[in-house]
N, C-alpha and C positions, 0 to 999 in steps of 0.2 A: 622503578620504585614500586608499582604495583605487585611483582611478583615476590619480592622478600616480603612485604606485608601480607600477602596472602598465605605464604608458607608458615609465617610465625603463628598467624592467627590458626592455622590447622595445627600447627604443634600444641598452642595452648588450649585446644579442643581435646587433644589427646589426654591432656595432664589430668585432667578434673576425674574422668570416671573411674580410674584406676585406685582410688585411695582406698576402697574397702581391702585389699588384698594385702595392705602394707602392715607389717610388723616390725617393730624397731628389734627384736632381736633375732631377727630372719638371718640366715648365714648370707644371704645372697638380696642386695638390696637395689634398685635400680631409681635414677631420680632424674626427672626432666624440669628442665628450668626455661623459661621464656623471661628476657627483660627487655628494658627499653633505657637508653640513658642519653642525656644532652651533655655534651662540653663545650664550654664556652670558649676553650683556647685549646683545641684538639692538638696541636703542632708545637703547643708550649712556646709561642710566642712573645718576646718581651713588647712592652706597648712602641717602642721606636722602630719597630720592624713592618716593613711595607710587605703585605703578605703577597700582593701580587709579584713584587719582585723576587721571594723566596719559591713561591706557589704555582704563581701563574693564575692565581685567582684571589679573588678579595674578601672571601670570606673566612674565618677564623675558626668557627664553630662547627657542629655535626651533631646529627641525631642517630642515634646506632641502635639497633634492635639486634639482639642477641640470643638465639637458642642454643641451650647446653642440654648434653646429655651425660648422666655418669653412671657407674659400677662400681660398687662396693661388696668385697666377697671375702669370707673368712671361711677355713676348712679346717676344723682340729682334726687330727688325724693321732690318736694315743696321745702322747706326750708333744709330737709336732703341731705346728700351725702353718697352714699355706694362707698364704691372702694375696688379694689382686684389686687395684684401686684405680680407675680408667674414668676418663673425661674429654669429650671432645666438644667445640663450640665452633659456631659459624657467625661471627659478627658480619653484619649486613648496614655499610655507611649508607646513607640516605644522600647525602651530598657527594662526599668523596667515595664513590663506588669502587674506584679502582684499591682501595684499600682492603677490600673484602677478602678474606682467607679464611680457612679453615686450618684450627690447631688442635692438638692434643696436649694431653698429660698421662701419661701410666707409670705405675709401679706394681712388680710381683714380687714376693720375698718368701723365704722361708724362716721361720722362728723357729731352731732347732733344740733336740735336748739329747745329750747323749749319757747314760746311767745317770749320775746324781750330781756330780763334778763337773761336766761338762754342758755348755750351753751355748748359743752363738745364732748368728744371723747371716743370711744373704740375701741380698736384693738386687735388681736393676730397675731405673727409672730411664724415661723419655720424655722428653719436651720437646714440642714444635710450636713455636709461636712467633709475635710480633714483635721487635726491640722496641722499646719505650722512646717516645718522641723527646723525652727529657734531656738524652746525653747522645740524640742522634743529629747529624745535620739536617735541617729543615728540609722537609719535604723528601728525605730518604725513605724509601719504603724497605726494611732489611728485616728478612724472616730467620731466624736461627733455631739450631737444634741441637741440645744438651743431651748427651746419655751418661749415665754414672752407673756403676757397678760396684759393690760395697759387700766385702766378708768381716766378720769380726769372731771370735771365739773368745768364750769366758772360761776361766777354771777356777773353781770355788776351792781354794787352798782350806780352809777351815769355815763354819758356818756364816761367818761375819765378813770373810775376808776373800777378794775376787782380783784376781790378774786377767785382764785383758788385753789382745793384741789384733788390729786388723788393718786392712788395705783397703784404699778408695781408687778407684781409676775414673777421669772424667774425660769426655772429649766432647768439644763444642764446634759447630761448623754453620757459618754464616752465607746466606746468599750473596748480599753486595759488600758488607765490610769484612770481607776475607783476610784482612790483617789482623782481625779478633779472634781466627781459629786457632785453637790451643788444646793441647793434650795434657793433664797435669795426673801425678800417680803420688799418693798420700799414704804413709806410714805412721802407725800409732801404737804405743804401749803404754800400758798405765796399770794401777792399781787402785782398789776402792774398799774402804774400810765402811762396814755400815754398823751403825749402836743399835742397842735393844729398845730405843724410843724412836727409831726411825730416819735418825740424821746419817748423813752419808759423807765421807771426806774421801778425797782422791787425787792424785797425781798422776800427769799426763806427758809422755815425750812424744814429739811428732816430728816427721820430716818429711817433707815433699818438694818435687822438681814440678815446675809448667813451663813449659815450650810453646811459644808459638810457631805456628807453622808456616808463615812467610817473614820474611825480614822487609823492615819498613823501606823506602825508596831513599837511594844512598846511603843505608847502611852498609858497613864493611864487614862487621861479625858475621860470623857463619852462624850461630846460633842467637835467637831471641827469647826471653824469659829471666825467670830466676828459680833458683833453689833456695829453700829456706829449712830451719830446725830452731825447734823451740819447747817449751813446757809449761803447763797449765795447772794449777791448783783448781779442783773442782770440789763444790760444797753443796749441799742440801740442809737444811734444818726445820723440820715442823715447829716451829715455836709453841702454837696450841693447836687446837683441833678446828681453829678458825682462820688461824695467820701461818704462814709458811714462807721462808727465807732461802735463796739459792744464789746460785752464780759460780762465777770463776775468774781467776787472775792469772794472767801468761804474758809470757814475753817470746818475741820473735826474732832473730837473727838472719836477713835473708841478703842474697847479693845478684845483681843481673849475671847473666851469662856473657854479656857485651863488656862487662869490666867496671870498674870502679870500686869505692869503696864500700863494705858492706852496712847496712843498714840495721837499726835496731829499734823495735816498737813495743810498747806494752799492749795488750789485748785484755778483754773481758767483759764481763757483766754482772750486775747485780739485779735480781729480780725477787719481787716481793708481791704476795697474791694476800688478801684479807676480805673474808666473807663478813662486812658489817652484819647483815641481818640475813634470815631467808631469803629475803628479796633483791639485798644489793651488794654486788661484788667489785672489788678493785682490783687493778693488776699494774705494777710499776715496774719500769724495765728502765736500766741504765746500763749503756754498752759500748764496748769500742770494738772494731771490726774493721778488715780490710774491704775497699769496695769489690764490687762484681770484675773478674778479670777479663770477662766474655763481654764487657761494655764500656769500658775506657782502656786509652792506650796507657794514660799514666796511672800508676798505682796510687790510689789514695786510702787515707783512712776516714771512716765515718763514726763519728760520736753523735750516740742516741739517745734522748731522755723521751720515753712514752709511759702514756698513762692511760689507762683502759677502764671503763665502768662499764659494768650490766646489770640492767634496773629490771626484776619482774613486776610491772606495773600492776597486772592481772594474771590469771592462769591462762589466758591468750594473747596478752601482750606484753613484748619484750624491747627494752630499749636500750641499745648499745652507742657508747659514746667514745671517741677514740682522739686524743691529740698526741701530735709528735712533733718534736724538732732535731733536725740531723743538720752537724756542721762536718762538711769532708773539707779536709786540707790532702796536699801531696804528703806520701808516706815518707819521703825522701827530703831533708831538707836542704835550701838552697832553691826549689823550684817555685816558681810564683805564677799568678794567672790561674789557678786551678780551684782556689777556694771557693766555697759558696754555701749558704745556709739557706734551709728549707723547713718551713712551718707547715703541718697537714693537720685537718680535722676533718673527721667523718662523724656522722650521726645517723643511725640505723633504726628504724621501728619495723619489728617483727610482728605480723599478726598471723595466730595459727587458728586458722577456719577449724582443722581436725587434726590428728597427729600425723597426718600424712601430707597434708596442704598448707603451705605458708605462704602469706603475702608480705612482701617486703619493699619498703619504700626508704630512699635514703639522700642524703646531701652531703657533697664533700667539696671542700676547697683547699687549696695548697698555693703557697707561693713561696718563689725562690729568689734570693739576693744574691750576685756572684761577684767577683772582682772585674769578670769581663760582662759590661752590662748588657751586653747581646744575650747573656744566659741567663738574664732575669727572666722571671713570668708571674703571673698570675692566672688561675684556674679555678672556675668552680663547675661543680659536676653535680647533678641530680638525675634520679632513674626510678625505677621500681621493676619488681620482678615477682612471677608467681612459681614456687616452686611446689612439685608434685612427687612422691617417693611411693614406689610398689614394686 
């Protein structure tokens, strides 16, 4: 326990002296963060579950010290822009120290321009982290890596009309839950019209195939996964200088490689942002989307209702409040035992000592009720961090 604490203190001492060199307009920004948090239900156990039977230990909670380092770079080259974002973190659990790991996320890309009519984007992202305990068998420590490559091209037909096409390739690999390893390829083709007042309206067609690399025990089919196609209507409307609406409405038809009838699902979102005053902003989001295919064996749909508020109490103090309600259900009819509902609240207070140094404190609470009572849980988390930029 002493070594993690010592390392964390040393990192904190390094954060403070570098603030004088930081400028928000710098093409390269480094950020160091030292955080500590306490979670009273680390493994998301229901009240009726004996932690000794699941974990071999009677402690549900833990305190985590987590140093983070990140890099953000932007390099304009004529009409091109190259960028890179990278972050590495190493949480240190004071009780369940077998959970200690080093994770990272990174993205590098090129926003390109060719002449006056062609533009687009190339990007690659890489993520390695620990699977959330919300949907992992209790006590299972599963690291996974997700890698994504994406290419998109936009062709401007006239000044306000653009045709776009793209392809995204994703692969995910797990240390333990290898039955969730998958490869996915997604193609999109669409068009967007922009009005003189800043509104946008578009339509996009998509086709995707996702294949899991391993079959399930006892499965006879040679392939596991699904193919899907669909279409989305996309819109954005700046109602006033202080209010903006946007979103999408779509339909997806998908069928499993293993056979069976095709399924149809409606997806989409409605987003609204409202700047009530110079100090107070609200963001409202209603959405329906599919669950993460790399975290659950059964495909589910998530209905999400989310409200965020940001209040600049003073020139140095900012308060952020977030509330969310999620309802998950099986994406195919006739499947039972997979529905659940989750409530989430988070409150954050940021104090900016200097433009390069921010102190943060937060409290978070979430609760889930599921058809299977063993999947119910309540969790309260609180923490603080110090962030330095240079």
